[in-house]
Backbone as CSV, one residue per row, in Angstrom:
resi,resn,N_x,N_y,N_z,CA_x,CA_y,CA_z,C_x,C_y,C_z
1,MET,32.856,154.799,293.376,33.459,156.024,294.017,32.716,156.291,295.364
2,THR,33.447,156.665,296.351,32.907,156.953,297.619,32.883,158.412,297.902
3,ILE,33.164,159.209,296.856,33.183,160.683,297.044,31.644,161.245,296.674
4,THR,31.464,162.369,297.100,30.138,163.028,296.805,30.200,163.900,295.527
5,ILE,29.392,163.585,294.608,29.331,164.303,293.318,28.180,165.297,293.436
6,GLY,28.359,166.530,293.267,27.316,167.523,293.320,27.027,168.202,291.937
7,PHE,25.850,168.197,291.454,25.491,168.803,290.222,24.833,170.104,290.452
8,ILE,25.286,171.264,289.942,24.631,172.466,289.940,23.908,172.548,288.592
9,GLY,22.562,172.426,288.649,21.732,172.303,287.427,21.336,170.868,287.291
10,ALA,20.030,170.611,287.118,19.390,169.260,287.019,18.683,169.099,285.693
11,GLY,19.247,169.634,284.670,18.645,169.490,283.379,18.906,168.166,282.791
12,ASN,18.726,168.080,281.369,18.870,166.820,280.715,20.205,166.196,280.795
13,MET,21.365,166.956,280.680,22.632,166.340,280.693,23.004,165.909,282.089
14,ALA,22.694,166.852,283.046,23.021,166.445,284.506,22.260,165.141,284.843
15,GLY,20.970,165.148,284.400,20.094,164.008,284.681,20.669,162.731,284.065
16,ALA,21.147,162.811,282.874,21.752,161.632,282.243,22.933,161.220,282.918
17,LEU,23.844,162.106,283.430,25.040,161.742,284.107,24.726,161.067,285.427
18,ALA,23.808,161.764,286.145,23.396,161.170,287.438,22.751,159.770,287.271
19,GLY,21.860,159.679,286.266,21.275,158.381,285.971,22.339,157.329,285.530
20,GLY,23.266,157.703,284.802,24.331,156.786,284.370,25.187,156.318,285.658
21,LEU,25.464,157.274,286.489,26.195,156.871,287.742,25.451,155.960,288.583
22,LEU,24.170,156.205,288.751,23.321,155.330,289.554,23.271,153.960,288.911
23,ALA,23.125,153.806,287.644,23.054,152.615,286.926,24.351,151.785,287.076
24,ARG,25.476,152.489,287.239,26.823,151.815,287.480,26.959,151.547,288.895
25,GLY,26.065,151.849,289.806,26.273,151.330,291.187,26.717,152.433,292.172
26,HIS,26.801,153.772,291.674,27.224,154.858,292.502,26.074,155.059,293.573
27,ALA,26.407,155.030,294.861,25.360,155.198,295.916,24.626,156.475,295.809
28,PRO,23.302,156.413,295.841,22.553,157.613,295.672,22.803,158.642,296.722
29,GLU,23.086,158.249,297.965,23.452,159.220,298.945,24.738,159.972,298.709
30,ARG,25.597,159.529,297.731,26.767,160.172,297.342,26.524,161.092,296.144
31,LEU,25.287,161.284,295.813,25.000,162.240,294.654,24.122,163.373,295.291
32,ALA,24.353,164.549,294.678,23.525,165.664,295.111,23.267,166.555,293.928
33,LEU,22.033,167.066,293.932,21.689,168.031,292.747,21.042,169.148,293.239
34,SER,21.330,170.342,292.706,20.594,171.545,292.921,20.031,172.129,291.631
35,ASP,18.904,172.784,291.773,18.183,173.382,290.638,17.178,174.346,291.118
36,THR,16.935,175.364,290.388,15.883,176.283,290.807,14.452,175.739,290.620
37,SER,14.375,174.646,289.809,13.030,174.009,289.605,12.849,172.788,290.487
38,GLU,11.899,172.868,291.427,11.601,171.741,292.243,11.096,170.638,291.420
39,GLN,10.433,170.767,290.349,10.040,169.652,289.504,11.131,168.912,288.876
40,GLN,12.217,169.579,288.570,13.462,168.815,288.014,14.040,167.950,289.062
41,LEU,13.943,168.338,290.309,14.563,167.553,291.414,13.779,166.353,291.900
42,GLN,12.482,166.330,291.670,11.609,165.359,292.343,12.020,163.898,292.002
43,ALA,12.260,163.671,290.710,12.589,162.285,290.258,13.817,161.778,290.936
44,PHE,14.758,162.617,291.195,16.057,162.217,291.846,15.842,161.958,293.290
45,ARG,15.041,162.847,293.954,14.737,162.669,295.374,14.166,161.286,295.630
46,SER,13.315,160.858,294.725,12.628,159.549,294.867,13.556,158.387,294.843
47,GLN,14.728,158.642,294.256,15.740,157.568,294.159,16.762,157.670,295.263
48,GLY,16.542,158.499,296.195,17.445,158.604,297.336,18.531,159.648,297.309
49,VAL,18.554,160.394,296.089,19.572,161.478,295.839,19.189,162.694,296.729
50,TRP,20.192,163.316,297.286,19.988,164.526,298.063,19.805,165.648,297.091
51,THR,18.780,166.480,297.238,18.554,167.613,296.363,18.249,168.878,297.161
52,THR,18.435,170.024,296.526,18.244,171.273,297.183,18.117,172.313,296.074
53,GLN,17.503,173.440,296.416,17.464,174.624,295.552,18.514,175.649,296.022
54,ASP,19.382,175.291,296.861,20.463,176.195,297.404,21.827,175.682,296.941
55,ASN,22.380,176.415,296.023,23.690,176.028,295.389,24.795,176.064,296.464
56,GLN,24.704,176.907,297.443,25.806,176.977,298.413,25.694,175.806,299.338
57,ALA,24.540,175.342,299.627,24.403,174.107,300.467,24.992,172.894,299.721
58,LEU,24.693,172.817,298.391,25.266,171.702,297.687,26.820,171.915,297.534
59,ALA,27.306,173.034,297.314,28.794,173.233,297.168,29.501,172.782,298.501
60,ALA,28.792,173.046,299.642,29.412,172.694,300.922,29.581,171.244,301.207
61,ARG,28.991,170.401,300.387,29.035,168.983,300.617,29.687,168.167,299.530
62,ALA,30.036,168.812,298.440,30.569,168.184,297.199,32.109,168.021,297.169
63,ASP,32.574,166.779,296.828,33.992,166.547,296.574,34.250,166.888,295.033
64,VAL,33.281,166.663,294.202,33.293,167.023,292.822,32.087,167.866,292.553
65,LEU,32.286,169.058,291.948,31.245,169.950,291.607,31.091,170.041,290.093
66,VAL,29.973,169.520,289.646,29.709,169.533,288.171,28.831,170.684,287.833
67,LEU,29.364,171.491,286.918,28.600,172.748,286.542,27.836,172.459,285.330
68,ALA,26.452,172.375,285.432,25.612,171.960,284.378,24.515,172.950,284.190
69,VAL,24.860,174.259,284.157,23.897,175.291,283.887,24.279,175.980,282.558
70,LYS,23.398,176.817,282.028,23.556,177.500,280.801,24.772,178.470,280.884
71,PRO,25.658,178.501,279.856,26.863,179.287,280.041,26.531,180.753,280.173
72,GLN,25.384,181.198,279.680,25.077,182.653,279.836,24.934,183.052,281.314
73,VAL,24.540,182.145,282.244,24.327,182.472,283.651,25.452,181.869,284.576
74,LEU,26.472,181.249,284.008,27.487,180.571,284.752,28.158,181.545,285.720
75,LYS,28.539,182.686,285.311,29.305,183.603,286.167,28.439,183.988,287.392
76,ASP,27.194,184.303,287.211,26.318,184.737,288.270,26.047,183.599,289.282
77,VAL,26.093,182.395,288.691,25.916,181.162,289.631,27.116,180.935,290.422
78,LEU,28.364,181.158,289.824,29.538,180.745,290.503,30.049,181.807,291.559
79,LYS,29.968,183.028,291.214,30.625,184.060,292.107,30.113,183.974,293.598
80,PRO,28.837,183.685,293.833,28.461,183.586,295.310,29.017,182.318,296.001
81,LEU,29.635,181.406,295.158,30.073,180.090,295.706,31.657,180.145,296.015
82,ALA,32.279,181.238,295.613,33.739,181.325,295.669,34.221,181.029,297.052
83,GLY,33.657,181.557,298.076,34.187,181.354,299.457,34.136,179.918,299.863
84,ILE,32.920,179.312,299.593,32.827,177.846,299.949,33.766,176.970,299.159
85,VAL,33.882,177.264,297.890,34.663,176.461,297.030,36.148,176.605,297.387
86,GLN,36.684,177.829,297.723,37.941,177.972,298.148,38.226,177.205,299.520
87,ALA,37.324,177.109,300.310,37.508,176.461,301.621,37.506,174.957,301.415
88,ARG,36.698,174.366,300.541,36.469,172.987,300.332,37.402,172.404,299.272
89,ARG,37.646,173.200,298.145,38.436,172.929,297.083,38.102,171.577,296.402
90,PRO,36.875,171.435,295.858,36.466,170.323,295.158,37.152,170.354,293.736
91,LEU,37.049,169.170,293.084,37.320,169.196,291.558,36.147,169.823,290.944
92,ILE,36.437,170.728,290.063,35.407,171.394,289.280,35.342,170.753,287.868
93,VAL,34.150,170.206,287.513,33.911,169.706,286.176,32.856,170.517,285.510
94,SER,33.165,171.259,284.458,32.229,172.122,283.744,31.788,171.494,282.447
95,ILE,30.435,171.363,282.229,29.920,170.989,280.977,29.196,172.166,280.310
96,ALA,29.487,173.398,280.857,28.928,174.574,280.257,29.677,174.918,279.011
97,ALA,29.104,174.882,277.810,29.813,175.090,276.611,30.378,176.478,276.483
98,GLY,31.614,176.537,276.002,32.231,177.811,275.594,32.889,178.639,276.612
99,ILE,32.829,178.185,277.884,33.445,178.943,279.027,34.858,178.444,279.330
100,PRO,35.884,179.119,279.152,37.247,178.706,279.318,37.511,178.337,280.791
101,ALA,38.364,177.387,281.084,38.734,177.041,282.454,39.213,178.285,283.233
102,ALA,40.046,179.110,282.617,40.567,180.272,283.352,39.426,181.113,283.818
103,SER,38.312,181.289,283.124,37.262,182.178,283.547,36.511,181.576,284.721
104,ILE,36.297,180.242,284.697,35.734,179.470,285.766,36.552,179.627,287.040
105,GLU,37.768,179.464,286.926,38.754,179.540,288.016,38.725,181.001,288.624
106,ARG,38.692,181.948,287.744,38.699,183.333,288.187,37.439,183.649,289.005
107,TRP,36.320,183.245,288.476,34.974,183.550,289.131,34.929,182.791,290.508
108,LEU,35.738,181.726,290.668,35.580,180.925,291.924,36.780,181.217,292.858
109,GLY,37.643,182.165,292.514,38.666,182.587,293.403,40.079,182.157,293.033
110,GLY,40.191,181.345,292.033,41.555,180.921,291.624,42.114,179.698,292.293
111,ASN,43.227,179.188,291.628,44.037,178.023,292.119,43.178,176.770,292.380
112,LEU,42.384,176.475,291.334,41.455,175.235,291.476,41.769,174.273,290.428
113,ALA,41.473,173.022,290.628,41.505,171.952,289.728,40.235,171.913,288.884
114,ILE,40.354,172.164,287.557,39.222,172.299,286.710,39.321,171.429,285.436
115,VAL,38.212,170.718,285.144,38.148,169.955,283.899,36.992,170.466,283.166
116,ARG,37.252,170.789,281.895,36.120,171.176,280.960,35.756,169.924,280.144
117,ALA,34.412,169.741,280.075,33.903,168.573,279.344,32.917,168.988,278.311
118,MET,33.064,168.407,277.053,32.172,168.687,276.030,31.433,167.330,275.666
119,PRO,30.315,167.033,276.311,29.527,165.856,276.028,28.599,166.143,274.784
120,ASN,27.884,165.115,274.409,26.996,165.377,273.248,25.600,164.702,273.642
121,THR,24.594,165.090,272.870,23.213,164.592,273.284,23.009,163.083,273.356
122,PRO,23.769,162.231,272.563,23.548,160.842,272.745,23.901,160.305,274.164
123,ALA,24.532,161.166,274.941,24.684,160.866,276.406,23.328,160.472,277.010
124,LEU,22.250,161.101,276.471,20.952,160.929,277.137,20.428,159.539,276.916
125,VAL,21.085,158.769,275.979,20.733,157.306,275.822,21.975,156.485,276.087
126,GLN,22.869,156.986,276.913,24.078,156.260,277.384,25.026,155.904,276.194
127,ALA,25.015,156.692,275.126,25.821,156.497,273.999,26.574,157.767,273.524
128,GLY,26.998,158.498,274.539,27.644,159.812,274.270,29.102,159.743,273.989
129,ALA,29.685,160.822,273.492,31.087,160.928,273.241,31.458,162.318,273.899
130,THR,32.439,162.280,274.845,32.786,163.479,275.518,34.284,163.774,275.353
131,GLY,34.651,164.978,275.022,36.027,165.418,275.032,36.283,166.239,276.407
132,LEU,37.443,165.871,276.920,37.835,166.456,278.272,39.129,167.159,278.146
133,TYR,39.214,168.270,278.959,40.502,169.053,278.994,40.709,169.359,280.510
134,ALA,41.891,169.156,280.985,42.196,169.340,282.450,43.196,170.530,282.559
135,ASN,43.009,171.396,283.462,44.028,172.451,283.750,45.214,171.874,284.469
136,PRO,46.307,172.536,284.642,47.510,171.919,285.327,47.365,171.505,286.684
137,ARG,46.257,171.936,287.356,46.073,171.538,288.786,45.285,170.197,289.002
138,VAL,44.969,169.532,287.814,44.308,168.289,287.822,45.306,167.204,287.751
139,ASP,45.469,166.420,288.886,46.388,165.268,288.885,45.731,164.034,288.253
140,GLU,46.527,162.960,288.173,46.068,161.752,287.588,44.763,161.109,288.223
141,THR,44.732,161.242,289.613,43.588,160.772,290.316,42.380,161.539,289.965
142,LEU,42.510,162.855,289.830,41.354,163.677,289.497,40.936,163.515,288.064
143,ARG,41.927,163.237,287.188,41.560,162.909,285.817,40.785,161.687,285.701
144,ALA,41.145,160.683,286.449,40.432,159.382,286.409,38.990,159.557,286.988
145,ARG,38.930,160.428,287.990,37.559,160.701,288.599,36.613,161.421,287.600
146,ALA,37.157,162.381,286.909,36.374,163.121,285.852,35.967,162.186,284.798
147,ALA,36.936,161.312,284.270,36.566,160.420,283.211,35.578,159.414,283.641
148,GLU,35.619,158.984,284.877,34.570,157.983,285.346,33.208,158.627,285.417
149,ILE,33.142,159.884,285.741,31.795,160.505,285.769,31.264,160.692,284.332
150,LEU,32.027,161.219,283.448,31.550,161.375,282.105,31.414,160.050,281.365
151,GLY,32.210,159.067,281.736,32.187,157.810,281.183,30.905,157.018,281.516
152,ALA,30.210,157.503,282.480,28.887,156.820,282.859,27.857,156.957,281.713
153,VAL,28.118,157.823,280.707,27.161,157.990,279.583,27.775,157.761,278.280
154,GLY,28.987,157.141,278.145,29.547,156.861,276.822,31.053,156.919,276.970
155,ILE,31.738,157.134,275.863,33.229,157.237,275.734,33.764,158.600,276.162
156,THR,34.979,158.609,276.577,35.695,159.903,276.856,37.012,159.868,276.197
157,VAL,37.453,161.110,275.693,38.746,161.275,275.106,39.271,162.659,275.728
158,TRP,40.675,162.596,275.889,41.285,163.798,276.504,42.014,164.578,275.374
159,VAL,41.981,165.874,275.487,42.821,166.769,274.654,43.620,167.553,275.629
160,GLU,44.916,167.721,275.161,45.929,168.452,276.102,45.958,169.981,275.853
161,ASP,45.341,170.483,274.799,45.261,171.854,274.480,43.762,172.356,274.592
162,GLU,43.536,173.302,275.435,42.202,173.696,275.634,41.489,174.147,274.396
163,ALA,42.194,174.755,273.468,41.623,175.278,272.198,41.096,174.091,271.383
164,LEU,41.509,172.914,271.657,40.970,171.754,270.887,39.586,171.402,271.369
165,ILE,39.156,171.943,272.413,37.685,171.673,272.817,36.688,172.273,271.767
166,ASP,37.199,173.279,271.075,36.359,173.806,269.989,36.330,172.842,268.872
167,SER,37.385,172.064,268.606,37.472,171.043,267.554,36.637,169.901,268.033
168,VAL,36.532,169.558,269.259,35.711,168.498,269.766,34.253,168.903,269.586
169,THR,33.971,170.116,269.882,32.605,170.667,269.672,32.169,170.472,268.252
170,ALA,33.119,170.734,267.310,32.758,170.752,265.956,32.574,169.294,265.424
171,VAL,33.258,168.299,265.966,33.227,166.904,265.562,32.059,166.192,266.252
172,SER,32.085,166.214,267.581,31.143,165.399,268.332,30.111,166.209,269.080
173,GLY,30.549,167.358,269.601,29.555,168.113,270.333,28.282,168.494,269.496
174,SER,28.562,169.001,268.395,27.490,169.311,267.424,27.182,168.268,266.421
175,GLY,28.085,167.164,266.471,27.986,166.072,265.432,26.644,165.435,265.322
176,PRO,25.955,165.218,266.443,24.600,164.484,266.213,23.682,165.225,265.266
177,ALA,23.815,166.555,265.281,22.882,167.312,264.331,23.281,167.083,262.918
178,TYR,24.538,166.862,262.634,24.865,166.514,261.194,24.322,165.191,260.755
179,PHE,24.368,164.207,261.649,23.821,162.914,261.290,22.328,163.034,261.150
180,PHE,21.654,163.787,262.032,20.236,163.941,261.929,19.854,164.671,260.608
181,TYR,20.738,165.628,260.245,20.474,166.301,258.923,20.588,165.292,257.767
182,VAL,21.615,164.434,257.825,21.775,163.447,256.762,20.562,162.419,256.677
183,MET,20.131,162.050,257.917,18.850,161.293,258.036,17.656,161.869,257.426
184,GLU,17.562,163.161,257.766,16.391,163.948,257.231,16.437,163.970,255.742
185,ALA,17.678,164.180,255.211,17.807,164.269,253.716,17.525,162.948,253.067
186,MET,17.942,161.844,253.698,17.708,160.509,253.143,16.180,160.147,253.225
187,VAL,15.538,160.431,254.217,14.076,160.188,254.347,13.329,160.964,253.237
188,ALA,13.725,162.252,253.118,13.084,163.035,252.064,13.348,162.460,250.647
189,ALA,14.625,162.024,250.418,14.915,161.417,249.084,14.185,160.093,248.941
190,GLY,14.036,159.314,249.988,13.275,158.094,249.869,11.776,158.294,249.512
191,ARG,11.239,159.397,250.108,9.834,159.698,249.768,9.742,160.157,248.325
192,SER,10.755,160.866,247.814,10.783,161.350,246.427,10.824,160.136,245.510
193,LEU,11.320,159.025,245.937,11.455,157.837,245.181,10.227,156.940,245.284
194,GLY,9.269,157.332,246.029,7.977,156.620,246.024,7.695,155.891,247.341
195,LEU,8.670,155.890,248.410,8.431,155.246,249.647,7.547,156.212,250.511
196,ASP,6.741,155.509,251.375,5.918,156.330,252.323,6.862,156.764,253.441
197,GLU,6.387,157.764,254.250,7.223,158.333,255.287,7.790,157.335,256.244
198,ALA,6.843,156.498,256.745,7.231,155.465,257.776,8.249,154.517,257.273
199,THR,8.184,154.026,255.998,9.141,153.091,255.440,10.439,153.838,255.235
200,ALA,10.488,154.976,254.633,11.717,155.709,254.414,12.363,156.055,255.729
201,ARG,11.619,156.332,256.741,12.288,156.658,258.039,12.836,155.437,258.678
202,SER,12.132,154.352,258.641,12.583,153.096,259.338,13.878,152.587,258.591
203,LEU,13.855,152.563,257.276,15.034,152.124,256.553,16.289,153.041,256.822
204,THR,16.041,154.312,256.873,17.143,155.212,257.077,17.716,155.097,258.484
205,LEU,16.926,155.045,259.505,17.381,155.008,260.852,18.145,153.673,261.121
206,GLN,17.505,152.556,260.659,18.128,151.315,260.939,19.554,151.169,260.120
207,THR,19.555,151.736,258.973,20.766,151.820,258.248,21.862,152.629,258.854
208,ALA,21.434,153.682,259.412,22.435,154.575,260.236,22.983,153.828,261.465
209,LEU,22.024,153.153,262.184,22.495,152.355,263.308,23.393,151.246,262.925
210,GLY,22.993,150.477,261.887,23.858,149.386,261.480,25.227,149.819,260.951
211,ALA,25.282,150.905,260.214,26.549,151.421,259.659,27.460,151.886,260.801
212,ALA,26.848,152.505,261.822,27.631,152.954,263.008,28.148,151.806,263.720
213,GLN,27.354,150.784,263.945,27.797,149.627,264.631,28.911,148.861,263.936
214,MET,28.783,148.784,262.583,29.898,148.181,261.766,31.155,149.022,261.895
215,ALA,31.077,150.366,261.834,32.241,151.152,261.902,32.997,151.048,263.307
216,ILE,32.246,150.833,264.338,32.740,150.700,265.706,33.418,149.397,265.876
217,THR,32.855,148.379,265.270,33.356,146.988,265.543,34.326,146.423,264.465
218,ALA,34.375,147.110,263.339,35.072,146.498,262.230,36.626,146.585,262.447
219,ASP,37.349,145.793,261.670,38.809,145.830,261.623,39.408,146.856,260.717
220,ALA,38.560,147.743,260.139,38.980,148.696,259.143,38.265,150.028,259.395
221,GLY,38.798,151.062,258.839,38.176,152.417,259.016,36.977,152.636,258.048
222,PRO,36.335,153.788,258.158,35.216,154.109,257.431,35.549,154.119,255.858
223,GLU,36.723,154.622,255.459,37.061,154.607,254.034,37.099,153.301,253.503
224,GLU,37.677,152.272,254.197,37.742,150.889,253.663,36.355,150.274,253.703
225,LEU,35.544,150.519,254.688,34.171,149.940,254.742,33.378,150.413,253.556
226,ARG,33.562,151.745,253.299,32.822,152.237,252.125,33.305,151.600,250.848
227,ARG,34.666,151.366,250.653,35.156,150.744,249.495,34.554,149.346,249.285
228,ARG,34.383,148.641,250.480,34.020,147.293,250.380,32.573,147.110,249.946
229,VAL,31.733,148.137,250.097,30.331,148.036,249.646,30.172,148.801,248.356
230,THR,31.202,149.308,247.805,31.071,150.121,246.547,31.630,149.300,245.315
231,SER,30.794,148.512,244.801,31.163,147.599,243.606,31.341,148.474,242.367
232,PRO,32.495,148.200,241.635,32.748,148.975,240.381,31.521,148.839,239.458
233,GLY,31.056,150.005,238.964,30.048,149.961,238.035,28.643,149.782,238.631
234,GLY,28.531,149.694,239.933,27.309,149.399,240.654,26.545,150.641,241.055
235,THR,25.464,150.428,241.804,24.539,151.492,242.253,25.233,152.450,243.248
236,THR,25.947,151.754,244.205,26.601,152.587,245.236,27.652,153.501,244.663
237,GLU,28.412,152.946,243.763,29.429,153.802,243.074,28.838,154.984,242.469
238,ARG,27.645,154.812,241.738,27.003,155.964,241.137,26.588,156.964,242.224
239,ALA,26.058,156.457,243.277,25.531,157.385,244.337,26.710,158.193,244.929
240,ILE,27.818,157.501,245.241,29.063,158.228,245.743,29.498,159.254,244.765
241,ALA,29.576,158.940,243.487,29.980,159.893,242.490,29.080,161.173,242.519
242,ALA,27.770,160.949,242.734,26.929,162.105,242.776,27.169,162.892,244.007
243,LEU,27.481,162.310,245.170,27.786,163.022,246.372,29.110,163.798,246.153
244,ASP,30.122,163.192,245.498,31.346,163.919,245.269,31.137,165.020,244.295
245,ALA,30.301,164.874,243.310,29.978,165.929,242.369,29.374,167.137,243.054
246,GLY,28.563,166.844,244.121,27.978,167.836,244.949,28.822,168.467,245.996
247,LYS,30.130,168.057,245.974,31.120,168.567,246.952,30.710,168.452,248.387
248,VAL,30.171,167.214,248.730,29.780,166.912,250.110,30.916,166.969,251.056
249,ARG,32.035,166.441,250.726,33.228,166.459,251.610,33.622,167.921,251.996
250,GLU,33.569,168.832,250.898,33.968,170.247,251.193,32.909,170.818,252.099
251,ALA,31.643,170.508,251.881,30.565,171.035,252.691,30.737,170.673,254.192
252,PHE,31.128,169.420,254.411,31.319,169.022,255.831,32.562,169.772,256.420
253,ALA,33.626,169.856,255.576,34.808,170.579,256.121,34.414,171.963,256.459
254,ASN,33.676,172.630,255.634,33.304,174.051,255.908,32.439,174.114,257.133
255,ALA,31.469,173.202,257.251,30.650,173.172,258.399,31.353,173.067,259.699
256,LEU,32.262,172.159,259.804,32.992,171.909,261.014,33.920,173.170,261.307
257,GLN,34.494,173.695,260.258,35.298,174.898,260.534,34.446,176.069,261.034
258,ALA,33.235,176.207,260.555,32.367,177.213,260.989,31.918,176.992,262.469
259,CYS,31.733,175.763,262.829,31.307,175.417,264.062,32.481,175.702,265.067
260,ALA,33.704,175.316,264.844,34.815,175.520,265.641,35.041,176.971,265.821
261,ALA,34.934,177.745,264.772,35.127,179.274,264.826,34.042,179.880,265.707
262,ARG,32.857,179.440,265.649,31.813,179.989,266.488,32.083,179.660,267.957
263,GLY,32.589,178.418,268.225,32.867,178.048,269.579,33.948,178.945,270.220
264,ALA,34.973,179.361,269.386,36.070,180.237,269.840,35.452,181.692,270.099
265,GLU,34.535,182.118,269.205,33.883,183.425,269.405,33.097,183.431,270.712
266,LEU,32.335,182.434,270.958,31.564,182.293,272.199,32.531,182.305,273.445
267,ALA,33.616,181.661,273.366,34.482,181.617,274.527,34.984,183.032,274.805
268,ASP,35.341,183.749,273.795,35.825,185.153,273.905,34.690,185.995,274.612
269,VAL,33.431,185.793,274.181,32.371,186.645,274.609,31.953,186.229,276.074
270,LEU,31.669,184.959,276.300,31.160,184.484,277.572,32.228,184.388,278.625
271,GLY,33.471,184.039,278.210,34.571,183.901,279.228,35.204,185.234,279.541
272,GLY,34.937,186.282,278.776,35.555,187.535,279.064,34.891,188.386,280.080
273,GLN,33.812,187.863,280.593,33.062,188.632,281.662,33.935,188.703,282.919
274,ASP,33.790,189.847,283.595,34.543,190.058,284.846,33.906,189.275,285.929
């Protein structure tokens, strides 16, 4: 890309995206980051990236403006930029959780191309999954541009209904925590069976990695892969029966429903600000 991508906010996710773009050959002089913390900016400046603590200066040079600040402060960050953004009309890509596209558009003066993105924390190790939604002013060229930026840290998928971003949040946005929770439980169970902490942890994490890699590369879905390793009358079958007796599937369904509902609540609260 020969366009300039500007990040407002230089925290972990913005840093991962900028680092992913640099790793893929994006010219450092075509990246720009702003942040209130000079310390956050130093590492990027040493790589030739333009940095500033002035959001207006950054907005004045960006063809794509990536919003990477906490949702609670987004309105106050954006309103002073409305004049510059209306004059320059960049593509707006927001990774601020819970803020509807219409609210971002309103705070920036209206009639703008906006993409909402819901990445997840594995983006920090270039293994993320990001859901994307585009408002009607985003054409195919701009869609490709947004997907290329978020694709620098993993896979991207599009949803055509903005409400489905809450579903994306429930499955992948918050999803890493569910897997960490399962790992935590397996390590604890391994210790109760006599393994030491290091051994239980090593076996659990490598098993999680291997199972994920098999699921990604296999010619069958997770249900079939589980069936293949569940011999009738064997140890795995007994374990799965115990999980079913504990209503684990129902627990996951309830958890994801609760997550999606909370996402919708936050959108109403945070996006309803004038």
